[in-house]
N, C-alpha and C positions, 0 to 999 in steps of 0.2 A: 286619954291614957295611952302613953307610945308603946308600940307593939313591937319586940324585938324579933329579930330573926334567928333560925336555930342556931345555935352556938357550934353544932356539929358541922355545921358549913362554912363556918364564916362568911366575909362579905366581899364584894368587889365594885368597882366604878364602871356605870355602865359603858364607857369607851374602852373599855378591856374587852368586852363582848361584841364591839362592834368593828364593822369596816369602814363604816362610813356614818356622820352624823351632820347632817345639813336640813336645809329646806327650801323650798322652791321660791317661784316670784311670780308677781303678775305680767300676764302678756304684755307687750310693745302694744299699746293704744288702751290697754284696761279692758273694761266689761265688754266696749265697744267690738272685740275679739271671739265675743263668745257666740258660739253656734248649738242649733237644736239637734246636731249629730257631728260625728267625729271622734276625736280621743277626748274621753274623760279627762276633766278638770277638777280635782277636787279639793275642797274649801274646808274652812273650819267645822262648818255645819253639816257636813258629810262624815265626818268623824265621831264614832259613838263607840262606847264602853263593849255594847253588844255586835258590834260589826259597824262595816260600811253602810252607810244608807244611799244609795245612788238615786231614788227618788227626785232627789231635788239638784241632781248634777247638771253642772254645764259643759259643753265643750269646745275643744278648741280644733283649728283645722292640721293637718299631717304637716304641713308647712312651720306651722309654730311650733307644734310638737317637737320638730327635727331642730328648731332653734333653741330650745330651753333643755337639752341634754343632761344638764347638771341637776334638772328638776323631776327628772323619771322616777315613777315608782316599781320595783320589780316586785313578783309576787314573794312573800314572807317579809317582806319590810315593815318594820312598826311604825306608825304611824302616831304620834302623838301633838294633840294641840299647845302652841307655846306662849297664845296670846287671847285675850277677850275673855268674855264670860263663860266659854268652854275651855277654859286654860287645864290640861290635866286629863283631858278624854284621851282614850287610846283604843287606837282601831289594828288590825291587821291585814296586810293585803293577801287576799285570797289567791289562790293557785289560777285562778279562771279570770281574775281581772283584766289581763290582757295590757297594751299599753295604755298608762296615764301618766299624768303629773300633778303637781301640787303648788299651790300657793305660799307665800311667804310664812302664813301661819301656822305653817303644818311642817312639823320635823320630821325628816325622815331618820330611822336609824336600822341600819343594814345589819344584822345578825352576822357574825363570826363562825366557825366551824365550832366554838365551843359553846355557842348560844342557841338553843331551841327555839325559833321565833316564837312558836305560840306561848312556851314558857315566857319567855321575856315579855309579851305583850301582857300576861297575866299577871306578873312580878308589876310592873309598872301601874297597874289597875288596882292593885293590893294599897290597903289604908297605910301602911308605914311609907311608903313611896310618894303615895298621894299627898301626904304629910310635908314630905321633903320639898313637892314641888310647890306647895302654896306657900309653907314656909321662904323659899325664895324669890317668889313673884317680887318684883318693881315695885314699888308705892303701892297706894291703895287701890288702884283699878284693874289692878288686873293687868298691868301691862306688858308682862309676859319673861321667858327666861329665855336665855342666851344659849348659843350651842355648848359653851364651856359648863355651864350650870346643869345643862342635859347630860354631858358626858360623865360630870362627877357625882351623879344620884347615884346613890347607894343600894345595892340589889345583893340578894342572898348568893351564894356560889355553891348552889348545888351542881352537883357532877353531872354532865351531860345524860347518862342513864336516865338518874334522879329526875331531871329536867323534862326527859320524856315520858317519864311515868307519872309526874303531876299532871303536865298538860294532857294527856292521854285523859286520867282521870276526869279533870275538868272540863274537858270537851263532852264528856258523856253525862255528867251530871247537868251542865249549865244547858247543855239542849234538851234536856226535859224541860226545865225551866223557860226556855225562849219557846218550846213548842205551846207550853201551856197559856203564856202571855200573849201570843199571837192569835190564838184561838179566840182570846177574848177580846181583842182588839177587833178581830176580825167581826165578830159579832156587832161590835159598835158602828164597825162601818157599814154594815148591809143595812142597819136600819136607818143610818145617814142617807145610804142611797136609795132606800124607798121613801124618805121624806124628801128629798132633792128630787126625783124622779117625778114624784107626785106635783111639786113646784113648776118644774121644765115643763111638763105637759101644758100648763096654761101660758107660758113663755112661746112653746111653738105653735098653738093652736091659736093665738093673739096675731093682731096687724104688725107685730113686731118683724114676725117670720113671714106671715101671709097678706100682705098690704091691701089686698083687693077683698079678700075673703074672712080674714082673721076677725076674731072677738075682738072689742074695743079695747083700746087703751088710754091712759091720762096720764097728765104730768107727775112727778113725785110731789112735787108741792101741794097737790088734791089730795095726794092719801097720807102725806104726813105735814105735820106743823111744825117748825123749827121754834124751840123755845131758847131762851136766853138769863137762866137765873142767876142771878148773883151768888157766887162762892159760900159756903158756908164753912168758917173757921174749925180747926181740929180734925176736919175730915179728911181721910184719904184721898190719894191718887186714882182716878177711874182710868182703865186703858183698856183700849180695843185691841185684842191679839188677833193676829192671823188667822188660828182655826177658829175665829171667829166668838171666842169667849171674850166678853165685857165685864170686868169686874175690877176691886180693887188691886193695885200692882204687888203690895204686901202678900197678897193672898197666893201667889203665883210666881214662876221662876223669873230672874231677869233676862232673859231672851224671847223673842218670836213678837216683838215691838220694834217701831221706830220711834225713837226720840223724837218729841218737840223741837223744832226750832225756836219755839216762844220761848222768852224769858220768863216768862208767866205760868207755871203749871197749874196754878188755881184758877183759872179763867171764869169757870161757871160751874155750875151744880148739876149735877146728874142723881135721878132718882130709880128705884127699881122699875123696870117696864121701859125706860125708853128706850130709842133707836138710836144708836151712837155710829157715827159715820168718819171715821178720821178722814179730812182733808187731804192730805199727802197718801197714806198707805191703803186706805179703801181698795185701791186694785189688787192688791195683794191679800184681801179677806179680812182685811182690820176693821169688819163692820158686823154689829151685833146687838142684841137687846141687853143692857145693863141687867146684872144678877144680884149689884150694891148700890149703896148711896155711897157718893163721893163728890168730888170734886176733878174736873180735866181742864185741857188746856184749850184755848181758842180757836186752835187746831181742828177740832171736831164740830160737827155737826149734832146738835144733842134735839131729836125729836118726837113728837107724839103722834100716833095714829090720828087722822081724821074720822070722825064718824063713827062707825060700828067696827073700824079697823084693828085687826090683832096686831100687837107689836111684836109679837115672837115670829109671826109669820111674815111681816115687812123685813125686818132684820135678815131673817134666813132667805127672802128673795133677793134682796139689793145686794148682799154676800155673793149668791149665785151670780146674779149678771155681774158683778165685778170679777169673779174668778173667769167667766167665758169672754171676759174682753170687752164685752159690751158697753158697760158705763167707760171706759176708756177711752171710746170713740169719741165721747162729747169734751174730753177734759182741754183745758184751755192752754196747758203746757206741759211737757214730760221734763225729768230727770233722771238720773242713773237709779233705778229702783223705785221710783215713786211716779205717780200720776197726779197731777193738780186739780183737787175736788173742790178746793176750799171757798169758791165763788159759789154762795149759794143759789143767788138768781140764775144762773148756767145750769147750778147742778139740779135746783128745783123744776127745771123746763123736762130733763129728760123724760121722754116719754116710757112707763111700763105697763103691763097688763093689769085690768080690770078682774079682780076676783072678787066672786061673793064673799059677803063678810060670813056667813057660815061655813064655806070652804076654807077661809082663813083659820075661823077658831078650831076646826077639826084640825086642821095640818098642825096649827099651835099648840093643840094639846097634846098631839105626837112628840113634838119637840121638848114639850114641858115634861111629859113622862121619860123622855131618853135620859134626861139631866141626871136625875138619881142613880140611874145605873149607871151613867158616863162616870158619877162621883166615886163609885164602890170598883168598877174597874180601876180606875186610875189610881186609887188606893193601893188595888191589888198590883198593879205594874210598880208602885212605889216599892211596896215589900217586896215583891220580886227582885229588884234594883237593890235593896238593901240586902238580901240574902246573899246575891250574886258574889257583892263585894265581898261580904264576911266569909263564905266559902273561900273565894280565892285567896283571901287572907288568910284565913286557915291552913290552907293548903301549902302556899308557899313560904310561909313562916315556921311549917313544920310541926304544928300543931296537932296533927295526927298523920298518923302513917298511909298514903294513900294506896299503896300494896295491899294492905287488907281493908281498907275501907270499901264500902258499897251500900247505897240505898241510904244516905244518910240524911233522908226526907226533905229533900232539897226544896221542894215544893210545900213545906207545911207554911201554915199561914198565910197563902197567898192566893188560895182561891174565892173566889167571888160568891 
């Protein structure tokens, strides 16, 4: 159902509220110019409705930054993703961001004196404007919007004072929601840290770290047996995501994994409890234990533990070793955003720590117990996201007067 803006305000085009609408570009030389420190270079994965995420940010040099003047971000700029799976996501550049640039997938909207930048960001996040964005998308693959389309998006024409009141109200109410979600995510993070710390103790005490005095190691092929079952028709596609979850793709969002170069996505069967390793994206964390039955591409290694080994433990161990950069040392070749693990003979020779089976099972039980809690909190976060957009939409469309509104139970229904 289409939601209308408050008729008292009328509407305006985004271009009448902005002094600049434009995007960035990729630095000359591409990702080879990315650094571990320097000037932040924002990409589409950094843009989220609840604010910029800088934990996955890359950096460019001061010299490159100077050469990219037209792509610079200023505090208060509204950043809109205009291509890809994250089309429509909006963030506002905070006052303390400092120097930064964006790539060509992010549109910079610089508000003029008639627009409160917080209000403009909230308005672009509202359901009516998001509907406009997706109606304008080019083709069926979210190819994106151009600057003229962004400038012609229709938004409510609230007076500046009313914009400020709405933004102040939403800042306060959504701050409560953000704090609640952050606490829940921190709980899961602490439990993950406990599991990872226990596993890494075995790594640090093994011959991998202490060649002369450490505990024994063995090649992966002695801990895991690679299987190659024929695909089963009508089953869904199994995907290993970079956060370590392995499940049917239809059960999750369309990001967090790399599409296989193979033209045969139904190459082999996967069963619940299999250890699944992405042959190219494993270095980024696409390793884990399958939660679903389905078929996957031949680019994956599908394995079962040898002897009394625990699949949940093995999937977590290999993922940690990949994220630590250890497995990548044995790769045959590299390319942008990938390390080649597809050769099983080579991959299977990589040494890993010997961990007693009872220890593996105990850690595996921790991982299992964390699963349901993670599911509850994931649903809670989804509810919070839905509540966030509903509140924003109600405020910017004039469904209630923010001057008299308070305590609208913004966190109802999102407690774990």
